[in-house]
C-alpha positions in Angstrom: -36.2 -61.2 -56.9 -33.9 -59.0 -58.6 -35.1 -56.0 -56.6 -34.5 -57.8 -53.3 -30.9 -58.7 -54.2 -30.3 -55.0 -55.0 -31.7 -54.0 -51.6 -29.5 -56.6 -49.8 -26.5 -55.5 -51.8 -27.2 -51.8 -50.9 -27.8 -52.6 -47.3 -24.5 -54.5 -47.1 -22.6 -51.6 -48.7 -24.2 -49.2 -46.2 -23.3 -51.5 -43.3 -19.7 -51.8 -44.4 -19.5 -48.0 -45.0 -20.8 -47.3 -41.5 -18.3 -49.7 -39.9 -15.4 -48.2 -41.9 -16.3 -44.6 -41.0 -16.6 -45.2 -37.2 -13.9 -43.7 -35.1 -12.8 -44.5 -31.6 -14.5 -42.5 -28.9 -12.9 -39.1 -28.2 -12.6 -39.2 -24.5 -9.8 -37.3 -22.8 -8.1 -39.6 -20.3 -8.0 -38.4 -16.7 -4.2 -38.9 -16.8 -3.8 -36.2 -19.4 -2.3 -33.0 -18.2 -4.9 -30.1 -18.4 -4.7 -26.5 -17.3 -2.5 -26.4 -14.2 -3.1 -24.7 -11.0 -0.7 -22.4 -9.1 0.9 -24.4 -6.2 1.9 -22.5 -3.0 3.9 -24.3 -0.3 3.8 -22.9 3.2 6.9 -22.5 5.3 7.8 -21.2 8.8 9.0 -17.5 8.5 11.5 -17.9 11.4 13.1 -21.2 10.2 12.5 -21.0 6.5 13.6 -24.6 5.7 10.7 -26.0 7.8 7.3 -26.6 6.4 4.4 -25.1 8.5 0.7 -25.9 8.5 -1.8 -23.1 7.9 -4.6 -23.6 10.4 -8.2 -22.8 9.7 -7.6 -21.6 6.1 -10.5 -20.4 4.1 -9.8 -19.5 0.4 -12.3 -17.2 -1.3 -12.2 -15.8 -4.9 -12.2 -12.0 -4.7 -14.2 -11.4 -7.8 -16.9 -13.9 -7.1 -17.0 -14.6 -3.3 -16.9 -18.3 -4.0 -15.2 -20.5 -1.5 -12.6 -22.7 -3.2 -13.5 -26.4 -2.9 -11.2 -28.2 -0.4 -10.4 -25.0 1.4 -13.4 -24.6 3.6 -11.6 -23.9 6.9 -8.9 -26.5 6.3 -5.5 -27.2 7.9 -3.0 -27.5 5.1 0.7 -27.0 3.9 0.0 -26.6 0.2 -2.5 -24.5 -1.6 -3.5 -25.2 -5.2 -5.1 -22.2 -6.8 -6.8 -22.3 -10.2 -6.0 -19.2 -12.3 -8.6 -17.5 -14.5 -8.0 -18.1 -18.2 -10.3 -15.3 -19.4 -8.1 -12.5 -17.9 -4.5 -12.0 -16.8 -5.2 -11.4 -13.1 -6.6 -13.6 -10.4 -7.2 -12.6 -6.7 -7.9 -14.6 -3.6 -8.7 -13.9 0.0 -6.7 -16.2 2.2 -8.2 -16.2 5.7 -6.1 -17.9 8.4 -7.5 -19.1 11.8 -11.0 -18.7 10.4 -14.0 -19.1 12.6 -17.7 -18.4 12.0 -19.2 -16.0 14.5 -22.9 -16.7 14.9 -23.5 -13.2 16.3 -25.2 -14.7 19.4 -27.9 -16.3 17.3 -27.0 -19.9 16.7 -30.4 -20.7 15.0 -30.1 -17.8 12.6 -27.3 -18.2 10.0 -28.3 -15.0 8.2 -26.3 -12.8 10.6 -23.2 -15.0 10.8 -19.9 -13.6 9.8 -16.3 -14.8 9.4 -13.5 -13.9 11.7 -9.8 -14.5 11.1 -6.8 -12.9 9.6 -7.4 -12.1 5.9 -4.7 -11.5 3.3 -5.5 -10.7 -0.3 -3.1 -12.0 -2.9 -3.0 -10.9 -6.5 -1.5 -13.2 -9.2 -0.6 -11.5 -12.5 0.4 -13.5 -15.6 0.1 -13.9 -19.4 -1.7 -16.9 -20.9 -0.8 -19.2 -23.7 -3.0 -21.9 -25.3 -1.4 -25.3 -25.9 -3.0 -27.9 -28.1 -3.2 -31.2 -26.1 -5.2 -33.5 -28.4 -8.5 -33.8 -30.3 -10.2 -35.4 -27.4 -8.8 -33.0 -24.7 -8.7 -29.8 -26.8 -6.5 -27.0 -25.5 -5.0 -26.2 -22.1 -3.8 -22.9 -20.8 -0.4 -22.3 -19.4 0.6 -19.2 -17.5 3.8 -17.3 -18.1 5.6 -14.4 -16.3 3.6 -15.2 -13.1 4.0 -12.7 -10.2 2.3 -12.9 -6.8 1.8 -9.9 -4.6 0.4 -9.7 -1.1 -1.8 -6.7 -0.3 -0.4 -4.9 2.8 -3.2 -4.4 5.4 -1.0 -3.8 8.4 -1.8 -7.2 9.9 -0.5 -9.7 7.3 -0.1 -13.3 8.3 1.8 -14.0 5.1 5.1 -12.3 5.9 6.8 -13.0 2.5 6.7 -15.0 -0.7 9.4 -16.3 -3.0 9.1 -17.7 -6.6 10.8 -21.1 -6.9 12.3 -20.1 -10.3 13.1 -16.9 -12.2 10.5 -15.8 -14.8 8.0 -18.1 -13.0 5.6 -20.0 -15.3 2.9 -22.4 -14.4 2.9 -25.3 -16.9 2.2 -28.2 -14.5 1.0 -28.4 -10.9 3.4 -31.1 -9.7 6.1 -28.7 -8.4 5.7 -25.6 -6.2 5.6 -22.3 -8.0 5.8 -20.0 -4.9 6.8 -20.5 -1.3 4.9 -18.4 1.3 6.3 -17.8 4.7 4.1 -17.2 7.8 
């Protein structure tokens, strides 16, 4: 009898200890700001106050040839570009008026190729890690951001302008660069 009381007592102590040591789940809420993307807003080059759609836009990473999700031949006014956190440069191919040429063989996609006006942009920056919370960890912000457009003699992006001096990307709610086409 004495042994069973001891076992019950020990079990009760372990149960209370377990309950006391439990913590709330560490889940990062979706409303928490994480690593921001670079926001480009498109404007008309002739009347620079007017927004202007980019038709048939395809966005592809230069270093990995991966099509950016949401930009698979889309018509848009704003472009949200994720920046690499493992380096200080990110490049994208922005192809306007994109079409897929099936090379006269509609049943054979292996010989298809893209047509359109391609501009390559290069974004340079420095990174800084910011602690968000235990559940969310760290996010990266980008400082001293510069954007250049490779001149290929047939650019559809005619110019770009940073929205602030010493451009930084700390949130993705406001535009970071305006592009004119």
